[in-house]
Every structure is written in structure tokens, then in C-alpha cells.
N, C-alpha and C positions, 0 to 999 in steps of 0.2 A: 784656578779657573781663569784668572786674569792673564797669566802667562800663556796658557793654551790659546786664549782668544787672540793674544798679540801675535803668536806664531802663525795662526791661521790667517790673520789680516796681512802680515808681512809676506807670507807665501803668495797671497793673491795679488797684492798691490805693490808694484814697483815704485821706485822713487821718481819724482817729477823730472829729475835730471835725465833719466834714461827713457822715460815713458814716451817722449816724442821723437826719440831717435830711430824708431822703427815702427812699422805698421804691421800688425798681425792680422791674419784672416778673420773676418767678422763671424761671430756666432749669431744664432737666431735670437738669443736672449730668452728670458722668461716672459711669457705673455700673461698679463694680468688684467682682469676686468673688475671694476668696482662700481658701486651705485652712489651717485651724488644727487640726492633729492629727486629721484626718479629718472635721472639721466645716466645711462651706462657709459662709462669711460674706459677706454682701452689704453694700455701702455705696455712698453717693453722695458725690461730691466736687465742690466749687464754689469759685470764687474763687482767690485766692493770698495769700501772706503767712504770718504765723505760724499755727500750727494751732489750730483750735477744733472741739471735738466737741459735737454736739447729739444726745443719746441719748434715744430715745422710750421710753415705758412701755406699760402695758396699759390698755384695749384700744386699740391704736394701731399706727402704723407710722412708718417714717422720713420719709414725706412730710408728717407733721404740722407740720414746721417750714418747709415750702417756701413757704407763703403770706406769712409775715411775718418770720421770723428770717433765713432764708437770704438773701433779697434785701438785707437791711441789713448783716449781718455779713460776707457774702462780698465786700463792697467793701474790707474791710481784713484779712480772714483767709482762709486755706484752710479751708473749712468741710467737715467730714465728718459725714454722718448715717448711722451704722451701723444695720442691721437686726439686732436681737437674734437669737441662736440661738433656735429655736422659732417664729420668725416667717418664713414664706416671703417672699422666695425664699432666705433663709438656711436651713440644714439644721434639721430637727426631731429632735434626739436623743430616743430613746424613754423613757429612765428619768429619774425626778425627780432622782436623784443627779447627772445630767449638767448640772444647772442651779445647782449650788452656787457659792459665791463664787470659788473657785479658777478655775473654768472661765470665769466672766464676766470676771474680771480678765485671764485669758489671752487671751480674744477681743479685748479692746480693745488689749492690748499688741501682739497680732499685727497689728492694723490699723495702729497707729502705726509698728511696725517695718517693715511693708510700704511705708509712706510715707517711711521713712528719716528719721523725726523722733524726737528724744529726748524732747521735751516738748510739751505741749498745754494749753490751757485746756479744762476739761471741764464741760459743762452737761447736766443730766439731769432728766427729769420722771418722776414715779411710779416704776416699777421701774428706769427709766433713771437716776433719782436714786440708787437703791440701787447701781447699777453704778458710778457715778462716785464714790460714797462708798467702796465697796470698793477701787476702783482707787487712790484717793488715800491710803487706809490702807496698801495694799500697796506703792505706788510714789510716795511723796510727791516724790521727786526728779524725777519726770516730769510733775508737775502745776504749771502756772504759777498757776492759780486754779481754784476749784470753785464752781459755782452749782447749787444744788438747787431744784427747782420742785415744790411740792406733793408732796413725798415725805417719809416719816418720817425725821427725823434719828435715827440709830441710838441714840445715847447717852440720849436722853430717851424714845424710843418703846418700847424694850425693857422697861424697868421699868414704864412706864405701862400697856402692854397686858397685862402679866402680873398687875398688882395693882389696876387701876382698872376698876370695873364699867362706867362710861360708855364708856371706850375699847374695852372688849370688846363693848359693844353696837354701837358704830360698826362693829366688825369682823365682825359677824354675816354680812354679805354674802359673806365669804370662805369660810365653812364648806363650802358645796357644792363649792368648787374643789378641796379636798383629795382628794375621792373621785371626781372626774370621770373617766370612761372614754370613749375614742373611740367614737362611735356614739350616745352619749347626746344628748338635746336640748341645743343650745347656748344657748338663751334669749338670743339676740342682742339683741332689743329691750331687754332689761334691762341687758345689758352696755354698751350705747351710750347709754342714756337721759339721761346727764348731759353728753353732748357738746351744747353749746348751739346751735351752728351747724347748721341742718338739712341743708344740702348736705354738709358734712363728716361729719355723723352718718350719712347715707346711704352715703357713700363707705366709711367704716369698717365699716358693717354688711355691705356687699357683700364687702369684703375678708375679714371673719370668716366669712361664709357660704361663701366659696370656699376657706377655709384650715382645716387641722386646728387645734384650739385646745388639745389636750392638752399640747403643749410650752409654750404660753403659761401655762397654769395650773400647770405644774410649778414655776414660779418661787415660787408660794405654798408648796408643800410643802417646797421646799429652802431658803427664806429667811424666810418670814413666820411669826412666832410664832402658834401656834394652840393650841386645847385639847389636853391639859390645861395650863392656865396655871401660873404660878409656877415656870417652868423656865428655866434658863440666863439668869439676870438680871444677870450680871456685865457691867459696861460699861467696865471698865478698858482694854480694847483698842480703844475707839472714839474716842480722842483724835486729832483731825485736826491735821496739821502744815502745812497749806497755807492760804492766804487763802481764806475761805469766805463764801458768801452763801446765804441761804434766802429765796426769793421765794414768797409764800404768798397764794393767793386765799382770802379769808376765808369764802366761801360753800361751801367744800369739804364734801361730805356723807360722805366716806369716812374722815376722820380727826378725832380729838378735838383741838381747839386747845390743849389742855393740854400737848401735846408741844412747844409753842413756848417753854415756860418752862424756865429753867435751862440754856440752851444755852451760855452764855459760858464755862463751866468746861471745855469739851471741844474748844476750838479755840485752839490755841497761837498762831496768827497772826491771831486775831480772827474774828468772825462778824458779818455784817451781816444783820439780819432786816428784810425789807420786807413789810408786809401790804398787800394790794390789795383795798379794799372793792368789792363788786359783781362780783367775779370768783369763779369756782368752781374746780373741780379743774384744768381746763385754763387756768390763769391766763395763760399765754403766748399763748393764742388769744382768751380772753374780753376781755382788755384788753392787746392786743399793744403799743400805743403806750407805755403805762406800763411794761410788762415790758421792752421793749427799752431804754427810757431808763434804767431802774434798773440793768440789766446793764451798759450802757455806762458809767454813773457809777461802778459798782463796779470795773470793769476799769481804767478810767482812774486810779482812786485807788490800787488795790493794785499795779498794774503800772507806775504812773507814766508812762502813755502820753501 
């Protein structure tokens, strides 16, 4: 039985050395729905091997990784791409309180539990990056490694946005999100304007047009520091205990690059910072070759693959 299982695993999963050398056409993956305390969670599953989570952010969906990351990483990993609560076809809980850290961590834990895996490598973009940071803080024993992509690192972002005028100016786009009510104009063209690929921009615009966005915007009310600033600036609880990497497209228009300074004191097992010139907020799409190569390099180093 062991030998048969090994042959099946080896047939499905190629070595890391060759997995990033080519990109295969993406498959749709297996669609899975689970229930977590009354909230329906949707995710897609690809490949086989150790578990790797790719978590999308806003305004986006789980298919954002299907073009470039899934075909590469699913050659060596079981890749899960969860759809965050608030994003159909996952449930859209009505209250902002339903989107706090405890719930986001519980959702990812429920997915991993459903897969019967104790650990995973977690990679997140934008608010997906916040989710993997929360999960790594709550459950470091379940995280093999963490990769953040154009998302605010908590420990440097919280004091910066509370006291730095430039960082607050960057964040002005979020102010309408706190008061948005269902039925108000969505301003979709503005939400998607920084997605550089026109085909994918149109795809996400259509998804947002067909979906309620109040749940998506509740992430800001529940997690993103807003006016009045100079509140809750303690960062003592933000020390990460897992190997970590921050992949950053330097042309990001949403966040001050000042938050990249001073990271090293908050990562007990090290932090690798990689800046990618010419890439914007969607670094993993804008320069997918460099992004994939850097992630592979990091994982091979810290996991000794």
C-alpha cells in the first residue's frame, strides 16, 4: 500500500527543481463547498503533494491565481484557492463584525481541517495577505512558511498609518468603504482601474457587477485602521514565528513604501523582502515569472526542499 501511494504521488508531483521551469495550461480544479459555523465557504483544489494555500484579496476572486501560479505550483503541491467570506459563491455575512480576525482564521482552519491536513504553506495577496498573517499569528504550528504579496505587514503598517500623513494620504481611497451600503453605486471602474491586464480587469469588473460588495468592504471596517487615527497602535502582538517573505511590486499605488522599513524585528524566523520594479499591486500577475521564481527560491531555502 505504501509503495502504491508513493508511485501515485510521484506520478502526480514533479520535483521543485523542474516545477517552475514551465507553465502548464490551468485546469478548473475541483470545486468544494464546506460549512463553517453557518457560513458557506468555497474553494478550488488542484494538484497533489504538501498543501499550499493561495488566498486572494480585494477586488478579486480565487481565479486570480489560475493563470500563472496554479499551473506551476500544482505540479508539486496540493494547491487550495479559497474564496473569502463575503465573496460569492462563499456566503456574505451581513455585519462588519462577521469579518474580524477570529472569523477569517476560523475559515482557513476549517478548510485545512476539511482537507485533513495539519499544516500548509500560506500565500496571500492584499486582504488575503492579512488573512495569512492572522492565521500565522494564531496558529504558527500549522504554517510551514508564509508569503505576503503587496499587503501591509501589520507591525510596520499600524503605527505608520496612524501617525504618518503620507500613509494616510495613500489610504484616502478607503474612506468611502467604511460607510458603503447595499444599493449605493459600486464605482466598479474605479475599483478595478489598477488591474493592468485588460482581459482580467473586465472579468473582475463583471464579477463585481454581478455580486454584492458590502461583505467585501466590511473587511475594511473590521480590519483596516481608519479615522480617527492614532488609535490602537501597539504592535507587540504582531511578532511572527514562521519563515516569512514579502513580495512587493514597487509601483503599488495603494500603500506607502515606508512600511517596508523595520520589518526584521518582527519575524523570529526571518523575513525575506523582494521588491519587483515595474510591477504594481498585482505583482504576481504583473511579473508572474519573477514572482514565481522568488517564491520557489524562498520555499526551497526555508523548507530545505
